[in-house]
LOBASE-503005 format. One record per residue: x, y, z of N, C-alpha, C, O, CB in turn; residue number from 1; residue in one letter. Coordinates in nm, 2 decimals, m for minus. Glycine has a CB too. Example, Ala and Ser with C-alpha at 12.3 -4.5 7.8 and 13.67 -1.06 7.14 Angstrom:
2
+--------+--------+--------+--------+--------+--------+--------+--------+--------+--------+--------+--------+--------+--------+--------+-----+----+
:    n.X :    n.Y :    n.Z :   ca.X :   ca.Y :   ca.Z :    c.X :    c.Y :    c.Z :    o.X :    o.Y :    o.Z :   cb.X :   cb.Y :   cb.Z :   i : aa :
+--------+--------+--------+--------+--------+--------+--------+--------+--------+--------+--------+--------+--------+--------+--------+-----+----+
:   1.32 :  m0.57 :   0.78 :   1.23 :  m0.45 :   0.78 :   1.32 :  m0.33 :   0.78 :   1.42 :  m0.33 :   0.85 :   1.13 :  m0.45 :   0.90 :   1 :  A :
:   1.28 :  m0.22 :   0.71 :   1.37 :  m0.11 :   0.71 :   1.29 :   0.00 :   0.79 :   1.34 :   0.11 :   0.80 :   1.41 :  m0.06 :   0.57 :   2 :  S :
+--------+--------+--------+--------+--------+--------+--------+--------+--------+--------+--------+--------+--------+--------+--------+-----+----+
//
This chain:
52
+--------+--------+--------+--------+--------+--------+--------+--------+--------+--------+--------+--------+--------+--------+--------+-----+----+
:    n.X :    n.Y :    n.Z :   ca.X :   ca.Y :   ca.Z :    c.X :    c.Y :    c.Z :    o.X :    o.Y :    o.Z :   cb.X :   cb.Y :   cb.Z :   i : aa :
+--------+--------+--------+--------+--------+--------+--------+--------+--------+--------+--------+--------+--------+--------+--------+-----+----+
:  15.62 :  18.08 :   7.11 :  15.65 :  18.16 :   7.00 :  15.66 :  18.31 :   7.05 :  15.56 :  18.35 :   7.11 :  15.55 :  18.15 :   6.88 :   1 :  M :
:  15.77 :  18.37 :   7.03 :  15.79 :  18.51 :   7.08 :  15.71 :  18.61 :   6.99 :  15.72 :  18.60 :   6.87 :  15.94 :  18.54 :   7.08 :   2 :  V :
:  15.64 :  18.70 :   7.05 :  15.57 :  18.80 :   6.98 :  15.43 :  18.76 :   6.92 :  15.37 :  18.84 :   6.86 :  15.65 :  18.85 :   6.87 :   3 :  G :
:  15.39 :  18.64 :   6.95 :  15.26 :  18.59 :   6.90 :  15.15 :  18.62 :   7.00 :  15.17 :  18.59 :   7.11 :  15.27 :  18.44 :   6.86 :   4 :  F :
:  15.05 :  18.68 :   6.95 :  14.94 :  18.71 :   7.04 :  14.81 :  18.65 :   6.99 :  14.78 :  18.65 :   6.87 :  14.92 :  18.87 :   7.06 :   5 :  R :
:  14.73 :  18.59 :   7.09 :  14.60 :  18.54 :   7.05 :  14.50 :  18.65 :   7.07 :  14.51 :  18.73 :   7.16 :  14.57 :  18.41 :   7.14 :   6 :  H :
:  14.40 :  18.65 :   6.98 :  14.29 :  18.74 :   7.00 :  14.19 :  18.69 :   7.10 :  14.22 :  18.59 :   7.16 :  14.22 :  18.77 :   6.87 :   7 :  G :
:  14.08 :  18.76 :   7.12 :  13.98 :  18.71 :   7.22 :  13.87 :  18.63 :   7.15 :  13.77 :  18.61 :   7.22 :  13.92 :  18.83 :   7.29 :   8 :  R :
:  13.89 :  18.60 :   7.03 :  13.79 :  18.51 :   6.96 :  13.68 :  18.60 :   6.89 :  13.69 :  18.72 :   6.90 :  13.72 :  18.42 :   7.06 :   9 :  G :
:  13.60 :  18.53 :   6.82 :  13.50 :  18.61 :   6.73 :  13.38 :  18.66 :   6.81 :  13.31 :  18.75 :   6.75 :  13.46 :  18.52 :   6.62 :  10 :  P :
:  13.35 :  18.61 :   6.93 :  13.23 :  18.66 :   6.99 :  13.25 :  18.80 :   7.05 :  13.36 :  18.85 :   7.06 :  13.20 :  18.56 :   7.11 :  11 :  E :
:  13.14 :  18.86 :   7.09 :  13.14 :  18.99 :   7.15 :  13.11 :  19.10 :   7.06 :  13.07 :  19.08 :   6.94 :  13.28 :  19.01 :   7.21 :  12 :  G :
:  13.12 :  19.22 :   7.11 :  13.08 :  19.34 :   7.04 :  13.18 :  19.45 :   7.06 :  13.26 :  19.44 :   7.16 :  12.94 :  19.39 :   7.08 :  13 :  E :
:  13.17 :  19.55 :   6.98 :  13.25 :  19.67 :   7.00 :  13.15 :  19.77 :   7.06 :  13.04 :  19.79 :   7.00 :  13.32 :  19.72 :   6.87 :  14 :  C :
:  13.19 :  19.84 :   7.16 :  13.10 :  19.94 :   7.22 :  13.17 :  20.08 :   7.23 :  13.29 :  20.09 :   7.26 :  13.05 :  19.90 :   7.36 :  15 :  I :
:  13.09 :  20.18 :   7.20 :  13.15 :  20.32 :   7.20 :  13.17 :  20.36 :   7.34 :  13.09 :  20.34 :   7.43 :  13.05 :  20.41 :   7.13 :  16 :  C :
:  13.29 :  20.43 :   7.36 :  13.32 :  20.48 :   7.50 :  13.25 :  20.60 :   7.53 :  13.24 :  20.64 :   7.65 :  13.47 :  20.50 :   7.51 :  17 :  T :
:  13.18 :  20.67 :   7.44 :  13.11 :  20.79 :   7.46 :  12.96 :  20.78 :   7.46 :  12.90 :  20.82 :   7.56 :  13.15 :  20.90 :   7.36 :  18 :  K :
:  12.90 :  20.72 :   7.36 :  12.76 :  20.72 :   7.34 :  12.70 :  20.58 :   7.37 :  12.58 :  20.56 :   7.38 :  12.72 :  20.76 :   7.21 :  19 :  C :
:  12.78 :  20.47 :   7.38 :  12.73 :  20.34 :   7.41 :  12.68 :  20.26 :   7.29 :  12.63 :  20.15 :   7.31 :  12.62 :  20.35 :   7.51 :  20 :  G :
:  12.70 :  20.31 :   7.17 :  12.66 :  20.24 :   7.05 :  12.73 :  20.11 :   7.04 :  12.85 :  20.10 :   7.07 :  12.68 :  20.33 :   6.92 :  21 :  H :
:  12.66 :  20.00 :   7.00 :  12.73 :  19.87 :   6.99 :  12.72 :  19.82 :   6.85 :  12.62 :  19.85 :   6.77 :  12.66 :  19.77 :   7.08 :  22 :  K :
:  12.83 :  19.75 :   6.81 :  12.83 :  19.69 :   6.68 :  12.90 :  19.55 :   6.70 :  12.98 :  19.53 :   6.79 :  12.91 :  19.77 :   6.57 :  23 :  E :
:  12.86 :  19.45 :   6.61 :  12.93 :  19.32 :   6.62 :  13.08 :  19.33 :   6.60 :  13.12 :  19.41 :   6.52 :  12.87 :  19.22 :   6.52 :  24 :  P :
:  13.15 :  19.25 :   6.67 :  13.30 :  19.25 :   6.66 :  13.33 :  19.18 :   6.52 :  13.27 :  19.08 :   6.49 :  13.37 :  19.18 :   6.77 :  25 :  H :
:  13.42 :  19.24 :   6.45 :  13.46 :  19.18 :   6.32 :  13.60 :  19.11 :   6.34 :  13.69 :  19.17 :   6.40 :  13.48 :  19.29 :   6.21 :  26 :  E :
:  13.60 :  18.99 :   6.29 :  13.73 :  18.91 :   6.31 :  13.84 :  18.98 :   6.24 :  13.83 :  19.04 :   6.13 :  13.71 :  18.77 :   6.24 :  27 :  R :
:  13.96 :  18.98 :   6.31 :  14.08 :  19.04 :   6.26 :  14.08 :  19.20 :   6.26 :  14.17 :  19.26 :   6.21 :  14.11 :  18.99 :   6.12 :  28 :  D :
:  13.98 :  19.26 :   6.32 :  13.97 :  19.40 :   6.33 :  13.96 :  19.44 :   6.48 :  13.85 :  19.42 :   6.53 :  13.86 :  19.46 :   6.24 :  29 :  T :
:  14.06 :  19.49 :   6.54 :  14.05 :  19.53 :   6.68 :  13.95 :  19.64 :   6.70 :  13.94 :  19.73 :   6.62 :  14.18 :  19.57 :   6.74 :  30 :  P :
:  13.87 :  19.63 :   6.81 :  13.77 :  19.74 :   6.83 :  13.84 :  19.87 :   6.85 :  13.78 :  19.98 :   6.81 :  13.69 :  19.70 :   6.96 :  31 :  C :
:  13.95 :  19.88 :   6.91 :  14.02 :  20.00 :   6.93 :  14.06 :  20.07 :   6.80 :  14.09 :  20.19 :   6.79 :  14.15 :  19.98 :   7.01 :  32 :  L :
:  14.06 :  20.00 :   6.69 :  14.10 :  20.05 :   6.56 :  13.97 :  20.11 :   6.49 :  13.98 :  20.17 :   6.38 :  14.16 :  19.94 :   6.47 :  33 :  A :
:  13.85 :  20.09 :   6.55 :  13.73 :  20.14 :   6.49 :  13.69 :  20.27 :   6.56 :  13.71 :  20.29 :   6.68 :  13.62 :  20.04 :   6.50 :  34 :  K :
:  13.62 :  20.35 :   6.48 :  13.56 :  20.48 :   6.54 :  13.41 :  20.46 :   6.53 :  13.35 :  20.39 :   6.44 :  13.60 :  20.60 :   6.45 :  35 :  K :
:  13.34 :  20.51 :   6.63 :  13.19 :  20.50 :   6.64 :  13.13 :  20.57 :   6.52 :  13.16 :  20.69 :   6.49 :  13.14 :  20.56 :   6.77 :  36 :  C :
:  13.04 :  20.51 :   6.45 :  12.97 :  20.57 :   6.33 :  12.88 :  20.68 :   6.37 :  12.84 :  20.76 :   6.29 :  12.90 :  20.47 :   6.25 :  37 :  P :
:  12.83 :  20.68 :   6.50 :  12.74 :  20.78 :   6.54 :  12.81 :  20.91 :   6.59 :  12.76 :  21.02 :   6.56 :  12.65 :  20.73 :   6.65 :  38 :  K :
:  12.92 :  20.89 :   6.67 :  12.98 :  21.01 :   6.73 :  13.13 :  21.03 :   6.71 :  13.18 :  21.13 :   6.74 :  12.95 :  21.01 :   6.88 :  39 :  C :
:  13.19 :  20.92 :   6.65 :  13.33 :  20.93 :   6.61 :  13.43 :  20.90 :   6.73 :  13.55 :  20.91 :   6.71 :  13.36 :  21.07 :   6.57 :  40 :  G :
:  13.38 :  20.86 :   6.84 :  13.47 :  20.83 :   6.96 :  13.53 :  20.69 :   6.94 :  13.49 :  20.61 :   6.85 :  13.39 :  20.83 :   7.09 :  41 :  A :
:  13.63 :  20.66 :   7.02 :  13.69 :  20.53 :   7.01 :  13.60 :  20.42 :   7.06 :  13.52 :  20.44 :   7.15 :  13.82 :  20.53 :   7.10 :  42 :  V :
:  13.61 :  20.30 :   7.00 :  13.53 :  20.18 :   7.05 :  13.62 :  20.09 :   7.12 :  13.74 :  20.08 :   7.09 :  13.45 :  20.12 :   6.93 :  43 :  M :
:  13.56 :  20.01 :   7.22 :  13.64 :  19.91 :   7.29 :  13.56 :  19.78 :   7.28 :  13.45 :  19.77 :   7.24 :  13.66 :  19.95 :   7.44 :  44 :  I :
:  13.63 :  19.67 :   7.31 :  13.58 :  19.54 :   7.31 :  13.48 :  19.51 :   7.42 :  13.52 :  19.54 :   7.54 :  13.69 :  19.43 :   7.30 :  45 :  R :
:  13.37 :  19.46 :   7.40 :  13.27 :  19.42 :   7.50 :  13.24 :  19.27 :   7.47 :  13.20 :  19.24 :   7.36 :  13.14 :  19.51 :   7.50 :  46 :  Y :
:  13.25 :  19.19 :   7.57 :  13.22 :  19.05 :   7.56 :  13.12 :  19.01 :   7.67 :  13.10 :  19.08 :   7.77 :  13.35 :  18.96 :   7.58 :  47 :  S :
:  13.04 :  18.90 :   7.65 :  12.94 :  18.86 :   7.75 :  12.99 :  18.86 :   7.89 :  12.92 :  18.88 :   7.98 :  12.88 :  18.73 :   7.71 :  48 :  P :
:  13.12 :  18.83 :   7.91 :  13.18 :  18.82 :   8.04 :  13.21 :  18.96 :   8.10 :  13.26 :  18.97 :   8.21 :  13.30 :  18.74 :   8.04 :  49 :  G :
:  13.20 :  19.07 :   8.02 :  13.23 :  19.20 :   8.07 :  13.32 :  19.27 :   7.97 :  13.36 :  19.22 :   7.87 :  13.28 :  19.20 :   8.21 :  50 :  G :
:  13.36 :  19.39 :   8.01 :  13.46 :  19.47 :   7.93 :  13.59 :  19.40 :   7.93 :  13.63 :  19.35 :   8.04 :  13.47 :  19.61 :   7.98 :  51 :  L :
:  13.66 :  19.40 :   7.82 :  13.80 :  19.34 :   7.81 :  13.89 :  19.44 :   7.76 :  14.01 :  19.41 :   7.74 :  13.79 :  19.22 :   7.73 :  52 :  R :
+--------+--------+--------+--------+--------+--------+--------+--------+--------+--------+--------+--------+--------+--------+--------+-----+----+
//
């Protein structure tokens, strides 16, 4: 199917790129769309296998 993307699954966390704050990953919400509640920086996906 053209244009269809699979997510990385429900496991993992979102981690702040600035202060390191972690929050559980929410299904259907990309970590990059979230801002850190502590410092306002961008958050990225962190999974047990490492940064993704």
